[in-house]
C-alpha positions in Angstrom: 309.6 222.1 185.0 305.9 223.2 185.7 304.8 225.4 187.8 304.4 225.4 191.9 302.1 228.4 192.9 298.7 227.7 192.6 299.6 223.9 191.0 298.6 220.9 193.0 301.5 218.5 192.4 302.0 214.9 193.8 305.0 214.3 195.9 306.5 212.4 192.3 309.5 213.7 191.3 310.2 211.2 188.1 310.3 212.8 185.0 308.5 212.3 181.2 311.4 213.1 179.0 310.3 214.0 175.6 313.4 215.1 173.8 317.0 213.9 174.3 319.9 215.5 173.2 317.7 217.3 170.0 316.0 214.3 169.1 312.3 213.8 170.3 311.2 210.5 171.9 307.5 211.3 172.2 304.5 212.4 169.7 301.7 214.4 170.2 298.3 213.0 169.8 295.6 215.0 168.7 291.9 213.1 167.5 291.2 213.3 163.8 287.7 214.9 165.3 289.2 217.3 167.5 287.8 220.7 167.7 289.8 223.6 165.5 291.0 225.3 168.8 292.6 222.1 170.2 294.3 221.2 166.4 295.5 224.6 167.0 296.8 223.9 170.4 298.4 220.6 169.1 300.2 222.7 166.4 301.8 225.2 169.0 302.6 222.7 170.6 304.7 220.7 167.8 305.9 224.2 166.6 307.6 225.6 169.6 309.1 222.6 171.0 310.7 222.3 167.6 311.8 225.8 167.8 313.3 225.6 171.4 314.7 221.9 171.1 315.1 221.4 167.3 313.2 218.0 167.8 310.1 217.9 165.7 307.6 215.7 167.4 305.4 213.6 165.6 301.7 215.2 165.0 299.6 212.2 164.7 295.5 211.4 164.8 296.1 207.9 166.8 299.3 207.0 169.3 301.9 204.6 168.1 302.9 201.3 169.1 306.8 202.1 168.0 306.9 205.4 169.9 307.2 205.5 173.9 305.6 208.4 174.9 302.4 210.2 174.0 301.4 214.2 174.6 297.8 214.0 174.5 295.8 217.3 173.6 292.6 217.5 174.3 290.0 214.7 175.3 289.6 212.0 173.3 288.6 208.4 172.9 292.3 207.9 173.8 292.5 209.7 176.7 289.2 208.0 178.2 290.5 204.7 177.6 293.9 205.8 179.5 291.2 206.6 182.6 291.6 210.4 182.5 288.8 212.6 183.8 289.1 216.6 183.9 288.8 218.0 187.2 285.7 220.0 188.2 286.0 223.3 187.2 284.0 226.5 188.1 285.5 228.3 185.7 288.1 229.0 182.7 291.0 226.8 183.5 293.6 223.9 182.6 294.7 220.8 183.2 298.2 218.8 182.5 298.5 214.9 183.4 301.7 213.7 183.8 302.5 210.2 184.1 305.6 208.2 183.2 304.6 207.3 179.6 302.0 209.9 178.7 300.8 213.8 179.1 297.4 215.1 179.0 296.9 218.5 178.0 293.1 219.4 178.6 290.7 221.9 180.4 287.1 222.9 180.4 285.9 224.4 177.2 283.5 226.6 175.6 282.9 226.3 172.0 280.7 228.7 170.0 278.4 227.5 167.4 278.1 229.3 163.8 275.6 231.8 163.7 272.2 230.2 162.2 271.7 233.2 159.9 273.8 235.2 157.5 273.7 238.6 156.8 275.4 238.2 153.6 273.2 235.9 152.2 269.3 237.4 151.0 267.7 234.0 151.3 269.3 233.7 155.0 268.1 237.4 156.4 264.4 236.7 154.6 264.9 233.2 156.8 265.5 235.7 159.8 263.1 238.3 159.1 260.3 235.5 158.4 261.3 234.6 162.5 261.1 238.3 164.0 258.0 238.8 162.1 259.7 242.0 160.7 262.6 243.4 159.5 265.4 243.9 161.5 269.7 244.2 161.7 271.2 240.7 162.1 274.5 242.5 163.9 274.1 241.5 167.4 271.9 238.5 166.6 274.5 235.9 167.7 275.5 233.0 170.2 278.0 235.4 171.3 280.6 233.8 169.4 282.6 237.2 168.7 283.9 237.2 165.3 285.1 234.0 163.1 288.7 234.1 162.5 289.2 232.6 158.8 292.9 231.5 158.9 292.4 229.6 162.3 289.2 228.3 162.3 287.8 229.5 165.2 285.5 231.9 167.1 287.5 234.5 168.7 285.7 233.8 172.1 286.3 229.8 172.2 287.6 229.4 175.5 289.8 226.4 174.9 291.3 224.4 177.8 293.6 222.4 175.9 294.9 225.4 174.1 295.4 227.0 177.8 297.5 223.9 178.8 299.8 224.0 176.3 300.3 227.6 176.6 301.1 227.0 179.7 303.6 224.1 179.7 305.2 226.0 177.0 305.6 229.0 179.3 307.2 226.8 181.8 309.8 225.8 179.3 310.4 229.8 179.3 308.6 230.9 176.0 307.2 234.1 176.7 303.9 234.8 174.5 305.0 239.0 175.4 303.5 240.2 171.8 301.8 239.3 168.4 303.9 239.2 165.4 307.2 239.0 164.2 309.8 238.8 167.2 307.0 238.6 169.8 308.0 235.5 171.5 310.8 234.8 173.1 312.4 231.3 172.5 314.6 229.5 174.8 317.1 226.8 173.5 317.2 223.4 175.2 318.0 219.7 174.1 316.6 218.0 176.8 312.8 218.9 177.4 311.0 216.9 180.4 307.9 217.8 182.5 307.9 216.4 185.7 305.4 213.7 186.8 302.5 214.7 188.8 299.4 217.0 188.3 298.8 220.6 187.9 295.1 222.4 187.6 294.4 226.0 187.6 291.3 227.8 187.4 291.3 231.8 185.7 290.4 234.2 188.1 287.7 235.9 185.6 285.7 233.4 183.4 285.5 236.5 180.5 288.2 237.6 179.1 287.5 239.2 175.5 289.3 241.7 173.3 288.2 243.2 170.5 289.8 245.3 167.6 286.8 244.5 165.1 287.0 243.5 161.8 290.4 243.0 161.8 289.8 239.7 163.7 288.2 238.2 160.9 291.9 237.8 158.9 294.3 238.4 161.4 295.7 234.8 162.2 298.9 235.8 164.3 297.2 238.5 166.3 294.3 236.2 167.5 296.7 233.0 168.1 298.7 235.5 170.3 295.2 236.4 172.4 295.0 232.6 172.6 298.3 232.0 173.8 297.7 234.4 176.8 294.4 231.9 177.4 291.7 234.5 176.3 288.2 233.2 175.9 284.8 233.3 177.5 283.4 230.5 179.6 279.8 231.6 179.5 278.4 232.9 176.3 276.6 236.4 176.4 275.4 238.9 173.7 276.8 242.4 175.2 276.2 245.0 172.9 274.6 248.2 171.6 271.7 245.1 170.6 268.6 247.3 170.6 269.6 249.2 167.2 269.1 245.7 165.5 265.0 246.1 166.1 265.1 249.3 164.5 267.8 248.9 161.9 265.5 248.8 158.8 263.6 252.0 157.4 260.3 249.8 157.3 259.9 249.0 161.3 260.5 252.7 161.4 257.7 253.5 159.6 255.4 251.0 160.4 256.1 251.7 164.1 257.0 255.3 164.6 256.2 255.3 168.3 258.9 253.3 169.0 261.5 256.1 168.2 261.9 258.6 170.7 261.6 262.5 169.8 264.3 265.4 170.8 261.3 267.5 170.8 257.2 267.0 168.9 257.9 265.7 165.7 261.5 265.8 165.5 263.3 262.4 165.9 266.7 261.9 167.9 269.1 260.6 166.0 271.6 257.7 166.2 274.6 257.7 166.4 276.4 257.5 162.8 273.1 256.7 161.1 273.6 253.3 163.1 269.9 252.3 162.9 266.8 254.7 162.5 266.6 256.9 165.6 267.1 256.2 169.5 264.2 253.9 171.0 261.6 255.1 173.2 261.7 252.8 176.1 258.8 253.4 177.6 256.8 252.4 174.6 255.2 249.5 175.4 255.2 248.1 172.1 258.9 248.5 171.7 259.5 246.9 175.0 257.6 244.0 173.9 259.9 244.1 170.8 262.7 243.8 172.9 260.9 240.6 174.8 260.4 238.9 171.7 263.6 239.8 170.7 265.5 238.3 173.5 263.3 235.3 173.7 264.0 234.3 169.9 268.2 234.9 170.4 267.9 232.6 173.6 265.5 230.0 171.6 268.3 229.9 169.0 271.5 229.6 170.8 270.6 227.8 173.9 273.7 227.8 175.4 274.0 231.8 176.2 274.1 232.9 179.8 272.5 236.2 179.3 272.1 239.0 176.9 271.7 242.6 177.0 269.6 245.1 175.5 271.8 247.9 175.0 271.2 251.6 173.3 272.7 252.4 170.2 276.2 254.3 170.7 276.4 257.6 171.6 275.6 258.7 175.0 272.4 258.6 176.8 269.5 260.8 175.0 266.1 259.7 176.0 262.5 261.2 174.4 261.2 265.0 175.7 257.7 263.2 176.9 260.0 260.7 179.2 261.9 263.5 180.1 259.4 265.4 181.6 258.2 262.7 183.7 261.8 261.3 184.7 263.4 265.2 185.6 260.2 266.2 187.4 260.9 268.1 190.2 264.8 269.2 189.7 266.1 266.0 189.0 269.0 265.7 186.9 268.8 264.6 183.2 271.7 261.9 184.2 269.5 260.4 186.8 266.4 260.3 185.0 267.9 258.2 182.2 268.9 255.9 184.8 265.7 255.8 186.7 263.9 255.4 183.0 266.3 252.2 182.4 266.0 250.7 185.7 262.4 250.5 185.2 262.6 249.3 181.2 265.2 246.9 182.4 262.6 245.6 185.3 260.0 245.2 182.6 262.0 243.0 180.1 263.9 240.9 182.8 260.0 240.2 184.3 258.7 239.1 181.0 262.1 237.2 180.1 262.1 235.3 183.6 258.4 233.6 182.3 260.2 231.6 179.3 263.8 231.5 180.2 264.1 231.3 184.2 267.6 230.2 184.1 268.9 233.2 181.7 270.0 237.0 182.7 269.6 240.2 181.9 272.3 242.4 182.2 271.8 246.1 183.2 273.1 248.8 180.5 272.7 252.3 181.3 275.0 253.4 178.5 278.1 254.8 179.9 276.1 256.4 182.9 277.5 256.1 186.5 274.2 257.1 187.9 272.6 254.4 190.3 268.8 254.8 190.2 266.8 256.2 192.7 263.5 254.5 192.1 264.1 251.0 193.1 262.3 248.7 195.0 264.5 246.3 197.3 261.7 244.0 197.2 260.9 243.6 193.8 263.9 243.4 192.5 264.5 240.4 189.4 266.5 238.1 190.2 267.9 237.8 186.8 268.7 241.5 186.1 272.6 241.4 186.3 274.8 244.0 187.4 278.1 244.2 184.5 280.5 246.8 186.8 281.5 249.8 185.6 282.4 251.0 182.3 285.4 252.9 181.1 289.4 253.4 180.2 291.4 251.2 183.1 294.2 253.6 182.3 292.6 256.7 183.3 291.7 255.0 187.2 295.4 256.2 187.8 293.9 259.1 189.3 293.0 258.2 192.8 289.7 260.1 192.6 288.5 258.4 189.9 289.8 254.9 191.3 288.0 255.8 194.6 284.6 256.6 192.5 285.0 253.5 190.7 284.9 251.4 194.1 282.4 253.2 195.5 280.0 252.8 192.6 280.7 248.9 192.3 280.2 248.7 196.0 277.0 250.9 196.0 275.2 249.0 193.1 276.1 245.6 194.4 274.4 247.1 197.5 271.5 248.3 196.1 271.0 246.0 193.1 271.6 242.7 195.2 272.5 240.5 192.0 272.3 237.1 191.8 274.6 236.2 189.3 278.4 238.4 188.1 278.2 240.3 185.0 280.9 241.8 182.4 282.6 244.9 182.6 283.1 246.8 179.3 286.6 248.5 178.7 288.0 250.9 176.5 292.1 250.3 175.7 291.4 252.8 173.3 294.2 255.3 174.1 295.9 254.9 170.6 292.7 255.0 169.1 293.4 257.4 165.9 296.6 258.6 164.2 295.9 262.3 165.9 295.6 260.7 169.5 298.6 261.7 171.7 301.3 259.0 172.1 301.7 259.1 175.8 304.0 256.5 177.3 300.9 254.7 179.1 302.1 252.6 182.0 299.9 251.6 184.9 300.4 248.3 186.1 300.3 248.4 190.0 297.2 250.5 189.5 295.8 247.9 187.1 296.4 244.9 189.6 294.5 246.6 192.2 291.6 247.4 189.5 291.7 243.4 189.1 291.9 242.5 192.8 289.0 244.7 193.5 287.0 243.9 190.8 286.9 239.9 191.2 284.2 240.5 193.8 281.7 242.0 191.5 282.5 241.0 188.2 282.8 237.5 186.2 285.5 239.1 183.7 286.0 242.0 181.0 284.9 242.8 177.4 287.8 245.3 176.3 288.1 247.2 172.9 291.9 248.0 171.8 292.0 249.6 168.3 293.3 247.8 164.9 296.1 249.2 162.7 293.7 250.6 160.4 292.2 252.9 163.1 295.4 253.5 165.0 297.9 254.6 162.1 295.2 255.1 159.7 297.0 252.3 157.6 294.2 250.8 154.7 296.1 248.2 153.3 296.6 244.5 154.7 299.3 245.7 157.7 295.7 248.0 159.1 294.1 244.2 159.7 296.5 244.2 163.0 296.3 245.4 166.7 297.4 248.7 166.4 300.4 250.3 168.0 302.1 247.3 169.0 305.5 248.6 170.3 304.2 250.6 172.8 300.6 248.9 173.7 301.5 244.7 173.6 303.3 245.2 177.3 300.1 246.5 179.1 297.8 244.0 177.3 299.7 241.3 178.5 300.1 242.2 182.0 296.4 242.6 181.8 296.3 238.9 180.7 298.4 237.6 183.2 295.8 239.4 186.0 292.9 238.3 184.4 294.1 234.5 185.4 295.6 235.5 188.5 295.2 238.9 190.0 297.7 238.4 193.0 300.6 237.4 190.9 304.1 238.9 191.7 303.7 241.7 189.4 307.3 242.7 189.9 308.6 240.0 189.1 306.7 239.5 186.2 308.2 243.0 184.8 311.4 242.4 185.5 311.6 239.3 183.8 310.2 241.2 180.9 312.9 243.7 181.1 315.5 241.3 180.9 314.0 239.1 178.3 312.8 242.1 175.9 315.7 244.8 175.9 318.6 241.9 177.0 321.7 244.4 177.2 319.4 247.2 177.7 317.3 245.6 180.4 318.2 247.8 183.6 317.8 251.3 181.2 314.2 250.3 179.9 313.5 249.0 183.5 314.6 252.9 184.6 312.2 253.9 181.6 309.1 252.3 182.2 309.1 252.8 186.1 309.8 256.7 185.2 306.7 256.4 182.5 304.4 255.4 185.0 305.9 257.6 187.5 304.4 260.1 185.0 301.2 259.0 183.7 300.1 258.0 187.1 300.6 261.4 188.5 297.5 263.3 190.2 296.9 266.0 187.2 294.6 266.2 184.6 294.8 264.1 181.6 294.7 267.0 179.3 297.7 268.4 178.7 298.3 272.3 177.4 301.5 274.2 177.6 300.7 274.9 181.3 298.6 272.1 182.5 298.2 268.7 182.7 300.3 265.4 184.1 302.5 265.5 181.4 305.5 268.0 181.3 307.6 269.4 178.5 311.1 268.1 179.8 309.3 264.7 180.5 308.9 264.6 176.9 312.9 265.1 176.9 313.5 262.9 179.5 311.6 260.0 177.3 313.8 260.4 174.7 316.9 260.7 176.2 316.0 257.8 178.7 315.5 255.5 175.1 318.7 256.9 173.6 320.5 255.6 176.7 319.2 252.2 176.5 319.4 251.6 173.0 323.3 252.5 173.1 323.4 249.5 175.2 322.6 247.0 172.1 323.9 246.5 168.9 322.5 248.1 165.5 320.3 245.2 164.1 320.0 243.4 167.2 316.5 242.3 168.4 316.8 244.2 171.1 317.8 247.4 168.9 315.1 247.1 167.1 312.4 246.9 169.5 313.8 250.3 171.4 313.6 252.0 167.8 309.9 251.0 167.3 309.2 252.7 170.6 311.3 255.8 169.6 309.1 255.8 166.2 305.7 255.2 168.2 306.3 258.2 170.3 307.9 260.3 168.1 304.8 262.5 167.7 305.4 263.6 171.2 308.3 265.4 170.1 305.8 268.0 168.5 303.1 268.3 171.6 304.4 271.1 173.1 305.9 273.2 170.0 302.3 272.7 168.5 300.9 274.2 171.7 303.0 277.5 171.7 300.7 279.2 169.3 302.1 281.4 166.8 298.7 282.3 164.5 297.4 285.5 164.8 294.7 286.9 166.8 291.2 286.6 166.1 288.6 288.2 168.4 285.3 286.8 168.9 282.5 289.0 169.2 280.1 288.6 172.0 276.2 288.5 170.7 272.8 288.1 172.8 271.7 284.6 174.3 268.5 285.2 172.1 270.1 285.3 169.0 267.9 282.7 167.1 269.6 279.8 164.7 268.1 280.7 161.8 270.7 281.0 159.2 270.2 284.7 158.5 273.7 286.6 158.7 272.3 289.6 159.2 271.7 289.5 162.8 275.8 290.0 163.1 275.4 293.8 161.7 277.5 296.5 162.2 277.2 298.1 158.7 280.2 296.9 156.7 280.8 293.8 154.4 282.8 291.2 154.7 286.2 292.4 153.4 286.5 291.7 149.8 283.3 290.0 149.3 281.6 290.6 146.3 278.9 294.1 145.8 276.1 291.8 145.6 276.1 290.1 148.7 273.7 292.3 151.6 275.5 294.1 154.4 276.3 291.5 157.5 278.6 293.2 159.6 282.6 293.6 161.0 284.7 291.2 161.9 284.3 289.0 159.1 287.2 287.1 157.9 288.6 286.0 154.3 289.7 282.3 154.8 293.0 282.1 153.0 294.9 279.7 150.6 295.4 276.7 152.5 298.4 275.4 150.5 300.6 278.8 150.6 298.7 281.1 152.5 298.1 283.8 150.2 294.9 285.7 150.1 292.4 285.2 146.7 292.5 287.4 143.9 289.7 289.9 143.7 288.3 287.3 140.8 288.7 284.5 142.9 286.7 286.0 145.9 283.7 286.5 143.9 284.0 283.0 142.5 284.9 280.5 145.7 285.6 283.0 148.2 285.1 282.3 152.1 284.0 284.7 154.8 283.7 283.5 158.3 282.4 285.6 161.4 283.6 284.1 164.9 281.0 284.9 168.0 280.3 283.9 171.3 277.3 283.2 173.6 279.5 283.9 177.0 276.4 283.1 179.3 276.2 279.7 177.7 279.8 279.5 176.5 278.3 278.7 173.0 280.8 279.2 170.1 279.0 280.9 167.2 280.3 280.4 163.7 278.7 282.0 160.5 280.3 281.4 157.0 279.5 282.5 153.4 281.0 279.8 150.8 280.8 281.1 147.3 280.4 278.2 144.7 280.2 278.8 141.0 279.0 275.4 141.1 276.1 274.9 143.3 274.6 272.1 141.1 278.2 270.2 141.4 277.7 270.2 145.2 279.3 266.8 146.9 276.8 266.3 149.6 275.8 262.8 150.2 276.1 262.4 154.0 272.7 263.1 155.9 273.5 261.3 159.3 275.6 262.4 162.0 279.2 261.2 162.7 278.8 259.3 159.1 283.0 259.4 158.2 281.7 259.9 154.6 281.3 263.6 155.0 284.9 263.6 154.4 284.3 263.0 151.1 281.7 266.2 151.2 281.7 270.1 150.7 282.3 270.7 154.0 283.3 273.5 156.8 285.7 272.1 159.6 286.2 273.6 162.6 288.7 273.0 165.0 289.4 273.8 168.9 291.4 273.9 172.1 291.8 275.8 175.2 294.0 276.2 177.9 292.6 273.4 179.8 291.6 270.9 176.8 292.8 269.9 173.4 291.6 269.6 170.7 287.9 269.0 169.6 286.9 269.1 165.6 283.2 270.1 164.1 282.8 269.1 160.4 279.3 270.1 158.7 278.5 269.8 155.7 276.2 271.4 152.8 273.1 269.1 154.1 273.4 270.2 157.3 275.0 267.1 158.9 277.4 267.6 161.6 280.4 264.9 162.6 282.2 266.2 165.7 284.9 264.7 167.8 287.5 265.1 170.2 290.6 264.0 170.9 291.4 265.3 174.5 292.0 262.2 176.9 289.8 263.5 179.4 286.4 263.9 177.3 287.3 260.2 175.7 287.8 258.7 179.2 284.3 260.0 179.6 282.4 259.4 176.2 284.7 256.2 175.5 285.8 257.1 171.7 286.4 260.2 169.8 283.7 259.8 167.8 281.1 259.7 170.7 282.0 263.4 171.7 278.7 265.0 171.1 278.3 268.3 172.9 274.8 269.6 171.1 275.9 271.1 167.8 273.8 272.6 165.5 273.4 273.7 162.2 271.5 275.4 159.7 272.1 275.3 156.2 270.8 277.3 153.3 272.1 277.4 149.8 271.7 280.3 146.8 272.3 280.5 143.2 275.8 281.2 143.8 276.7 280.2 147.4 275.9 278.6 150.2 275.7 279.9 153.8 275.9 278.0 157.4 275.2 279.3 160.8 276.8 276.9 163.8 276.5 276.5 167.5 278.8 274.5 169.5 278.4 274.3 172.8 282.0 274.7 174.5 281.5 273.8 178.3 284.1 270.9 177.7 287.0 273.3 176.5 287.2 274.3 180.5 286.6 277.6 182.1 289.9 279.4 181.1 289.0 281.6 178.7 289.1 282.6 175.7 290.4 285.9 176.9 293.8 287.7 175.5 295.3 286.1 178.5 293.9 282.7 178.3 293.2 282.7 174.0 291.3 279.2 172.2 293.4 277.7 169.4 290.8 278.0 166.6 291.1 276.9 163.1 288.5 277.0 160.4 289.0 275.5 156.9 286.5 274.9 154.1 287.1 272.0 151.9 285.9 272.3 148.0 285.1 269.4 146.2 282.2 270.7 143.9 282.8 269.9 140.1 287.0 268.9 141.5 286.4 265.5 142.8 288.1 264.3 146.2 291.6 264.0 144.8 291.9 267.2 143.0 289.7 269.2 146.5 290.6 272.4 147.2 291.2 274.0 150.9 290.9 277.5 152.5 291.8 278.5 155.6 291.6 281.0 158.7 295.2 279.4 159.7 297.0 278.1 156.6 299.4 275.1 157.5 300.0 274.1 153.6 299.5 270.7 155.4 296.7 269.0 157.5 294.2 271.7 159.2 295.1 270.0 162.6 298.8 271.6 163.1 298.1 273.2 166.6 300.7 275.9 166.7 299.7 277.8 163.5 296.3 278.1 164.7 294.8 281.1 165.3 294.4 282.7 169.1 290.3 283.6 169.6 289.7 285.9 172.3 286.9 288.0 173.6 286.8 290.9 175.2 286.6 290.9 179.5 
């Protein structure tokens, strides 16, 4: 039987039987010229009906006279001849019409066109540059289609009403699309399948339901199909991303228009994150503003079905030009507020120009993860084509009542101040498991997610959601990496979320109870208890940063997790799918067992020496003097002071021989500026092969740095865990964090940019680095003898050896990765 709920049924109770006693009595009709998404829907209908009943319904392109009943997938000439018309819809949705002899599965649909320019085709790129009038990037100049999935022959953002209808019908039979990939779908068994005569029509609460797991979506057939079966897609096209980096993509453009680039200080441009473009835009420059208007106009002309565009800043925080800071931060205005005010002026200027040429299109407000509301808004002159998209963030962090209250108040205030004429699209990060080193906490927050979806439908038309692919989540390099990451522990919240995006008021308890029964079988009761306990723990009103003594998670909770999973597994038989599902969860959560032991530091005490705030960053090691040389330093090195540590062989923990020290010895000095809470690391790295240094990386946060000769510095504190800073012999910097609280603020581990600075100098026999790391994000406790900070310093030597034969030295040898927290040194500063 089909739904009751919000469905609209006629009073007729007759039934259309399509399978009797395991034999087909109907055929599936899909037109020859049907869209690819409609064809995939028809294939799903055929495939799953055979799976649950054993009956293989024929899949045909036209109705057959000898077959009594037809199931039409999508609108076509045959449904038109039958008098079928689609009801009026205001959003995504589906319509299932059932009569005595046929059924129609259809719905409002949006199909995205193929890009008109191909970044991999030189001729196409040349044509694009000709259109634009200058060289620029093609990353975001598209129809809002998302990536093209080659196996399915669809764009990932296609909103296929017929597929929604087929999925809804299959769900009415008891099919449940709980997870992607093998054994992810629950299949009932039935020899007779029928549909009640009548009609059901449903609209989605949110029209924009877009998941991205980056390039993996190009080839992952099963993952993208799973999302489609959960009825994801975008009703109205938007281009929503860091689009302005395309304008500044080419070196030639930056050279021709240096005034378009923001400066950190006179003569020093602000670098873009990861070298994704030539720099940070100067948003106040009239020429750059005109380039943005031209870009948006040509995008909308090329893809007229688009509803709105962004002119989003490049990824990586919200730095802006020093000259604009003088203007927007005058009279004590904070940097955050000043940035918001500047971006308001920028957006208003663009929106007004865009209104002249494209009055029916919108510009989406984008303030780069900045929840400050502009204070320079003139209510009488707000452009009516400016769209407020909703707050950015990770929904799993809104379990804190204070965070959720701030979220609600921010959205309410923005609606009051912006007076938007159209709803926008929020951006969410489902990135809790975004790397192999990210904590594998059990993260369940169904009740808070339902509150979020119920609240936000008044302010948003949908959500753009990032979830990590397996190649990031697990570090998998082969084809298995081109899938959704951490499925055993991430699928449930993704499933619940898709259901809530269609119906925020659904009976969540009933949905979850059904899931526990279907997914865990004989362990239903035990796994319900596990999830409810896990949700209770995750929703504790304490910090997301877990240390030995602080945070929402306690050591006994970890024991309880694995005890509950073990008890549940006992209820299942080895070799059954229920047993395997629980085992897969145990495997995913396994790193949790090492969490609290790793926080119990075993490493030696290392004293950090206070140095004046006035110490310049100039690479001169002699400003850390006390009349002594680094222990074991070659005699030729000038005296630099005590407090220097010789790095040990990272593999066996042994000190280097005198001969090795003279050739490849590494010495580090640990210092601290208490007032600004800045860690100052000085390092001397002897190198006999200076002409063979591996040093290809020059851009900030470029992961290619790990193929260079580098120093790696790791930090954690009693309140935050953990942070990594890498500096190569060019002075390039890579910084990231795995602390959940900081990621919640910055969205991705790699987007943590505290303002690290480094000076690197090279000599005939060594290279030296002086590094300053602002440590405000490590909290207020320590570094003291009572509250020491974890510290690891490692040197990875590649020069003349190659990546495969690299040699590692460290302050706290682990014999494995540098990041074995329990073996790190304990850094302290005398009170």
